[in-house]
VOGU-3710 file (C-alpha; in Angstrom, 3 decimals, decimal comma):
1> xxxxxxxxxx> -93,421/70,538/-46,648  -94,636/71,871/-43,302  -91,996/73,642/-41,204  -90,166/73,417/-38,905  -89,054/70,052/-40,237  -86,380/67,526/-39,359  -85,201/65,485/-42,345  -83,276/62,213/-42,371  -81,413/60,842/-45,383  -81,915/57,072/-45,071
11> xxxxxxxxxx> -79,384/56,379/-47,815  -76,594/58,053/-45,850  -77,570/56,178/-42,683  -77,569/52,875/-44,587  -74,172/53,655/-46,143  -72,713/54,683/-42,757  -74,015/51,463/-41,241  -72,633/49,317/-44,038  -69,191/50,908/-43,741  -68,981/50,576/-39,946
21> xxxxxxxxxx> -70,498/47,089/-39,939  -67,822/45,943/-42,374  -65,074/47,573/-40,310  -66,452/45,882/-37,204  -66,552/42,528/-38,998  -62,925/42,949/-40,077  -62,014/43,502/-36,399  -64,025/40,519/-35,214  -66,643/42,813/-33,636  -70,437/42,493/-33,889
31> xxxxxxxxxx> -72,120/45,856/-34,506  -75,369/46,674/-32,685  -77,475/49,569/-34,005  -78,929/51,964/-31,432  -82,226/53,734/-32,169  -82,756/55,772/-28,983  -81,819/59,080/-30,665  -84,655/58,658/-33,169  -87,182/57,083/-30,769  -87,295/53,749/-32,565
41> xxxxxxxxxx> -88,358/55,040/-35,997  -88,871/51,932/-38,131  -87,542/53,387/-41,392  -84,234/54,322/-39,745  -83,921/50,928/-38,045  -84,657/49,325/-41,411  -81,869/51,375/-43,025  -79,506/50,060/-40,340  -80,721/46,529/-41,025  -80,096/46,937/-44,773
51> xxxxxxxxxx> -76,611/48,172/-43,825  -75,838/44,932/-42,006  -77,148/45,361/-38,449  -78,730/42,238/-36,931  -79,431/43,567/-33,409  -81,118/46,882/-32,553  -80,907/48,501/-29,131  -82,897/51,214/-27,384  -83,391/52,642/-23,900  -87,190/52,422/-24,088
61> xxxxxxxxxx> -89,257/49,260/-24,449  -91,974/51,165/-26,330  -89,431/52,054/-29,025  -88,449/48,407/-29,420  -92,132/47,451/-29,662  -92,361/49,770/-32,705  -89,736/47,560/-34,347  -91,428/44,252/-33,545  -92,025/43,432/-37,225  -88,356/43,804/-38,186
71> xxxxxxxxxx> -86,340/40,550/-38,143  -83,822/41,954/-35,654  -82,814/40,964/-32,145  -83,972/43,603/-29,639  -81,697/44,894/-26,853  -82,887/47,045/-23,918  -80,035/49,367/-22,993  -81,079/50,966/-19,721  -81,392/49,304/-16,332  -84,490/47,124/-16,108
81> xxxxxxxxxx> -87,211/48,075/-13,631  -88,595/45,381/-11,363  -92,076/46,419/-12,460  -91,354/45,726/-16,145  -89,589/42,356/-16,189  -92,582/40,683/-17,862  -92,526/43,258/-20,686  -88,764/42,879/-21,056  -89,122/39,138/-21,527  -92,006/39,589/-23,980
91> xxxxxxxxxx> -90,545/42,304/-26,191  -86,743/42,033/-25,971  -84,059/39,397/-26,461  -81,179/41,012/-24,545  -80,972/43,404/-21,592  -78,282/45,049/-19,439  -78,116/44,466/-15,683  -76,328/45,304/-12,458  -78,880/44,275/-9,782  -79,334/40,826/-8,225
101> xxxxxxxxxx> -83,039/41,235/-7,393  -83,887/42,262/-10,956  -82,016/39,300/-12,395  -83,874/36,906/-10,109  -87,226/38,435/-11,103  -86,248/38,305/-14,773  -85,404/34,622/-14,410  -88,831/33,883/-12,935  -90,538/35,820/-15,754  -88,505/33,990/-18,406
111> xxxxxxxxxx> -89,368/30,586/-16,951  -93,067/31,517/-16,741  -93,032/32,586/-20,392  -90,989/29,532/-21,443  -88,365/31,799/-22,981  -84,621/32,199/-22,796  -83,294/35,735/-22,293  -79,724/36,957/-22,743  -78,231/39,306/-20,125  -75,132/41,485/-20,271
121> xxxxxxxxxx> -73,743/42,503/-16,885  -72,634/46,100/-16,447  -69,482/46,608/-14,407  -69,473/49,869/-12,427  -66,194/51,678/-13,055  -67,083/54,290/-10,421  -67,790/51,854/-7,594  -65,627/52,891/-4,644  -63,082/54,242/-7,158  -62,049/50,645/-7,841
131> xxxxxxxxxx> -62,299/49,273/-11,360  -61,261/45,755/-10,414  -63,719/43,047/-11,461  -62,157/40,354/-9,314  -64,121/40,064/-6,069  -66,599/42,726/-7,179  -70,386/42,603/-7,379  -69,980/41,980/-11,103  -68,122/38,731/-10,582  -70,763/37,546/-8,094
141> xxxxxxxxxx> -73,518/38,442/-10,561  -71,822/36,351/-13,238  -71,906/33,366/-10,901  -75,593/34,076/-10,189  -76,622/34,332/-13,858  -74,941/31,036/-14,640  -77,255/29,333/-12,116  -80,538/31,107/-12,955  -82,951/29,253/-15,268  -84,265/31,110/-18,287
151> xxxxxxxxxx> -81,208/33,390/-18,503  -78,112/33,200/-20,722  -74,922/35,027/-19,786  -74,117/37,282/-22,747  -70,952/38,955/-21,456  -69,898/42,055/-19,527  -69,669/45,736/-20,327  -69,741/49,139/-18,675  -71,554/52,426/-19,151  -69,303/54,879/-20,978
161> xxxxxxxxxx> -69,730/58,653/-21,224  -73,222/58,470/-19,737  -72,602/61,183/-17,139  -69,861/63,771/-17,137  -68,165/62,282/-20,215  -65,987/60,265/-17,824  -64,554/57,850/-20,339  -61,654/59,232/-22,341  -60,104/57,910/-25,514  -56,402/57,389/-26,207
171> xxxxxxxxxx> -54,353/57,258/-29,384  -54,059/53,485/-29,434  -57,398/52,465/-27,998  -60,139/53,335/-25,596  -59,677/54,021/-21,884  -56,796/51,937/-20,544  -58,652/51,434/-17,257  -61,701/50,054/-19,024  -59,691/47,960/-21,449  -57,336/46,555/-18,834
181> xxxxxxxxxx> -60,038/45,818/-16,280  -62,482/43,985/-18,485  -60,087/42,232/-20,829  -57,788/40,918/-18,091  -60,716/39,572/-16,079  -62,380/38,167/-19,196  -59,194/36,338/-20,155  -58,947/34,726/-16,701  -62,600/33,656/-16,704  -62,801/32,619/-20,379
191> xxxxxxxxxx> -65,529/35,192/-21,024  -65,965/35,479/-24,773  -68,186/38,570/-25,053  -67,146/42,122/-24,164  -69,565/44,885/-25,102  -68,724/48,555/-25,577  -70,421/51,754/-26,710  -69,797/55,338/-27,803  -66,253/54,767/-29,019  -66,592/53,604/-32,602
201> xxxxxxxxxx> -63,967/55,805/-34,207  -61,314/54,864/-31,667  -61,969/51,153/-31,277  -62,090/50,517/-35,007  -58,569/51,959/-35,355  -57,171/49,570/-32,748  -54,680/47,034/-34,116  -55,453/43,379/-33,541  -52,803/42,095/-31,146  -54,293/38,818/-29,939
211> xxxxxxxxxx> -55,337/40,216/-26,548  -58,956/39,944/-25,320  -60,880/42,898/-26,732  -64,349/44,092/-27,593  -66,539/41,595/-29,383  -69,656/43,783/-29,543  -69,950/47,493/-30,256  -73,130/49,519/-29,738  -73,364/52,184/-32,455  -75,951/54,951/-32,559
221> xxxxxxxxxx> -74,817/58,501/-33,293  -71,968/57,216/-35,484  -74,474/55,551/-37,822  -77,046/58,353/-37,807  -74,891/61,465/-37,419  -71,338/60,361/-38,165  -70,106/61,338/-34,693  -68,688/59,414/-31,742  -67,566/60,065/-28,168  -67,606/63,745/-27,154
231> xxxxxxxxxx> -69,160/64,575/-30,559  -65,862/63,758/-32,306  -66,193/63,049/-36,017  -66,151/59,360/-36,920  -63,471/58,864/-39,617  -64,826/58,873/-43,180  -68,437/59,197/-41,994  -70,535/62,016/-43,507  -72,329/64,256/-41,006  -75,093/65,224/-43,459
241> xxxxxxxxxx> -77,830/62,668/-42,765  -79,893/65,101/-40,664  -81,042/68,656/-41,380  -83,442/71,039/-39,648  -85,367/73,648/-41,583  -87,414/76,523/-40,204  -89,461/79,010/-42,226  -88,701/82,742/-42,225  -91,749/84,668/-41,014  -90,302/88,192/-40,895
251> xxxxxxxxxx> -87,375/90,175/-42,314  -86,858/93,772/-41,151  -84,109/96,256/-40,482  -83,779/96,738/-36,739  -81,436/98,308/-34,248  -78,785/95,979/-32,909  -79,627/97,240/-29,405  -83,051/96,044/-28,294  -84,774/98,764/-26,269  -88,307/97,537/-25,654
261> xxxxxxxxxx> -88,629/93,890/-26,672  -86,351/92,157/-24,189  -87,875/89,366/-22,126  -85,498/88,199/-19,406  -85,807/84,573/-18,416  -85,047/85,415/-14,775  -85,866/88,569/-12,870  -82,255/89,706/-12,462  -81,015/88,870/-15,954  -79,005/91,575/-17,645
271> xxxxxxxxxx> -78,891/91,016/-21,396  -76,021/92,718/-23,177  -76,113/93,727/-26,864  -73,263/95,193/-28,897  -74,014/98,425/-30,733  -73,611/97,484/-34,386  -75,998/99,979/-35,915  -78,985/98,941/-38,012  -79,011/95,236/-38,870  -81,179/93,042/-41,070
281> xxxxxxxxxx> -83,083/90,773/-38,719  -85,047/87,628/-39,588  -87,488/85,680/-37,469  -87,918/81,927/-37,978  -90,852/79,838/-36,802  -89,029/77,682/-34,263  -88,275/78,476/-30,654  -87,131/77,353/-27,240  -90,165/75,117/-26,782  -88,791/73,001/-29,636
291> xxxxxxxxxx> -85,019/73,082/-29,152  -82,277/74,738/-27,119  -80,924/77,351/-29,538  -77,365/76,707/-28,329  -77,672/73,333/-30,083  -78,362/74,957/-33,490  -75,838/76,165/-36,065  -77,015/77,919/-39,262  -75,805/76,183/-42,421  -75,146/79,670/-43,859
301> xxxxxxxxxx> -72,083/80,710/-41,840  -72,867/84,378/-42,411  -75,991/84,130/-40,245  -75,799/84,779/-36,489  -78,328/83,536/-33,947  -79,256/86,493/-31,726  -81,718/84,752/-29,399  -85,157/83,210/-29,226  -88,561/83,344/-27,594  -90,619/80,248/-26,873
311> xxxxxxxxxx> -91,704/79,985/-30,523  -89,514/82,349/-32,578  -85,824/82,246/-33,451  -84,150/85,662/-33,932  -81,368/85,862/-36,517  -79,017/88,520/-37,843  -78,844/87,890/-41,615  -77,017/91,101/-42,578  -73,870/89,198/-43,541  -75,610/86,123/-44,949
321> xxxxxxxxxx> -74,081/84,589/-48,048  -77,224/85,312/-50,073  -80,513/87,182/-49,856  -83,459/85,458/-48,199  -87,200/85,974/-48,582  -90,175/85,605/-46,234  -91,605/82,103/-46,540  -88,218/80,596/-47,398  -86,806/77,889/-45,110  -83,459/78,327/-43,390
331> xxxxxxxxxx> -81,341/75,236/-42,740  -79,526/74,379/-39,516  -77,060/71,804/-38,285  -77,960/70,115/-34,982  -75,960/68,606/-32,162  -76,869/65,166/-30,801  -79,093/66,619/-28,073  -80,561/69,059/-30,552  -81,774/66,130/-32,653  -83,131/64,472/-29,530
341> xxxxxxxxxx> -85,127/67,582/-28,578  -86,532/68,056/-32,074  -87,558/64,395/-32,194  -89,500/64,925/-28,957  -91,228/68,103/-30,190  -94,652/67,566/-31,761  -94,288/70,945/-33,494  -91,382/69,690/-35,583  -92,441/67,455/-38,488  -90,222/64,530/-39,399
351> xxx> -89,337/63,377/-42,908  -87,486/60,221/-43,924  -86,290/60,021/-47,489
//
């Protein structure tokens, strides 16, 4: 195996999907699998499909095109560009919207292609600090969609934790503002579909009380990594589906204070090192051009990350739990954004087993 390498356990992803899909079904919720973290890799989307997913979502049309051969409905998650409405109609079944002009253009494209396209309207919780749907742009857009040919109204939703981790969870459910706003309005307008994202672990613990609630849940990191909002662990989901390995290229005893080999990223940087005597230092063949080292955690908890250059990771392995050799791979846990960066790096090979 060529290193550095990012490995995915498809069996774990399929099992995670099956468990959450069943929980969603028990709550009357339709689970949608999200592939944006893994850039629309077909084998991972297929594992989600085998686990019970019938709709796959992504932020990039090109990722959904990769999945064209899978018998899944395709959902575009990000705001649609006016310049791409024809591609959206051709390659997707569902898209998210908040702009009148885009909806009108999408309608024209759908009619021209003799297709019917489902739209979910995104309510802006930040708009003028007012979360009310009544009298808002969202309510007017609902009225518009219901009159536009070629479009089907698929429900309403809102962007959660997309910037600044705004949305917060509570013991008994997700954000009361989000829940109260959308469900109250939906009840008054007989809207059947409410879509949510990023809150799997919380929503699935909500008791059924007969009130309007989510009917669709977009699941990505919970299926692939076993984590939810704010990187919280999804209950009973393993976090072992992904591992990063990087090969050791050097092991030497070195001073813990670096005298001559410091490269400051900015001219006025002052790098501080604690005097710990002579330490056993290892270099691994992965660096800042591949991943932000703050997003890495060595699996061996006795290993400390000292720093990195563009292509080398510097480690203190003096207190490692076992002895390592040159040529041996070291394993690391990754955060969500760490996985995203490694997926984007051409230097990191990907393996799906």
